[in-house]
C-alpha positions as CSV (number, residue, x, y, z in Angstrom):
1,X,39.9,106.5,-50.6
2,X,37.8,104.2,-52.7
3,X,38.1,100.5,-52.4
4,X,36.9,98.6,-55.4
5,X,35.0,95.4,-54.8
6,X,34.5,92.6,-57.3
7,X,30.9,93.8,-57.8
8,X,32.0,97.3,-58.6
9,X,34.6,96.3,-61.2
10,X,33.8,96.7,-64.9
11,X,33.1,93.6,-66.9
12,X,35.6,92.7,-69.6
13,X,34.3,91.0,-72.8
14,X,36.7,88.7,-74.4
15,X,35.4,87.4,-77.6
16,X,37.1,84.2,-78.8
17,X,37.2,84.3,-82.5
18,X,38.8,81.5,-84.4
19,X,39.0,81.0,-88.1
20,X,40.6,78.2,-90.2
21,X,40.5,77.2,-93.8
22,X,37.7,74.6,-93.9
23,X,38.7,73.4,-97.3
24,X,42.2,72.4,-96.0
25,X,41.2,71.2,-92.6
26,X,37.6,70.0,-92.7
27,X,37.9,67.6,-89.7
28,X,39.4,70.2,-87.4
29,X,36.2,71.8,-86.2
30,X,36.0,69.6,-83.1
31,X,39.7,70.4,-82.3
32,X,39.2,74.2,-82.6
33,X,36.0,74.2,-80.6
34,X,37.6,72.1,-77.9
35,X,40.5,74.6,-77.7
36,X,38.1,77.5,-77.4
37,X,36.1,75.7,-74.7
38,X,39.3,74.9,-72.8
39,X,40.4,78.6,-73.0
40,X,37.0,79.8,-71.8
41,X,36.9,77.3,-69.0
42,X,40.4,78.2,-67.8
43,X,39.5,81.9,-68.0
44,X,36.3,81.5,-65.9
45,X,38.1,79.4,-63.3
46,X,40.9,82.0,-63.0
47,X,38.2,84.7,-62.5
48,X,36.4,82.5,-59.9
49,X,39.7,81.9,-58.0
50,X,40.1,85.7,-57.8
51,X,36.5,86.3,-56.8
52,X,36.0,88.2,-60.1
53,X,33.6,85.9,-61.8
54,X,30.3,87.2,-63.2
55,X,27.7,84.9,-64.6
56,X,26.7,87.4,-67.4
57,X,27.7,86.2,-70.8
58,X,27.1,88.6,-73.7
59,X,25.0,86.5,-76.1
60,X,26.9,87.6,-79.2
61,X,30.1,86.4,-77.7
62,X,28.9,83.3,-75.9
63,X,30.3,80.0,-76.9
64,X,28.1,77.0,-77.8
65,X,28.7,75.5,-74.4
66,X,27.9,78.5,-72.3
67,X,24.5,79.2,-70.7
68,X,24.0,82.8,-71.8
69,X,20.7,83.0,-70.0
70,X,22.1,82.2,-66.5
71,X,23.5,85.7,-66.1
72,X,20.0,87.2,-66.5
73,X,19.0,85.9,-63.1
74,X,16.3,83.3,-62.4
75,X,13.4,85.8,-62.3
76,X,14.3,87.4,-65.6
77,X,14.8,84.0,-67.3
78,X,11.4,82.8,-66.0
79,X,9.8,86.0,-67.4
80,X,11.5,85.4,-70.8
81,X,10.2,81.9,-70.8
82,X,6.7,83.1,-69.9
83,X,6.6,85.7,-72.6
84,X,7.8,83.0,-75.1
85,X,5.0,80.7,-74.1
86,X,2.4,83.4,-74.6
87,X,3.7,85.0,-77.9
88,X,5.5,82.1,-79.4
89,X,3.2,79.3,-78.5
90,X,3.4,77.7,-81.9
91,X,7.2,77.7,-81.8
92,X,7.4,79.3,-85.3
93,X,10.5,81.3,-84.6
94,X,11.9,78.5,-82.4
95,X,11.5,76.1,-85.3
96,X,13.3,78.4,-87.7
97,X,16.1,79.3,-85.3
98,X,19.4,77.6,-86.1
99,X,21.6,79.5,-83.7
100,X,23.2,78.3,-80.5
101,X,20.9,79.7,-77.8
102,X,17.3,78.7,-77.1
103,X,15.0,79.2,-74.2
104,X,13.9,75.5,-74.2
């Protein structure tokens, strides 16, 4: 008999993709983003209540409000920051990056 623990369960990726006609509803960005954030928050809280939460967030599916680096673990994050300081000291790529997630 095998008893599955929360750590042994497979992760589920749930990308929240929303589209809306910007020409018709240009002021609704905040409303849509708030709805997505609320959905993610409720989903994470449900997982936590069932002891199924995992801090890992797949960067391509992470929302603007999620810390995608937290799931890497403190040591790995510090290593990424250290590598960035050595190889990206002039912040060339950081200055060009317009995406959500940065190692600031």
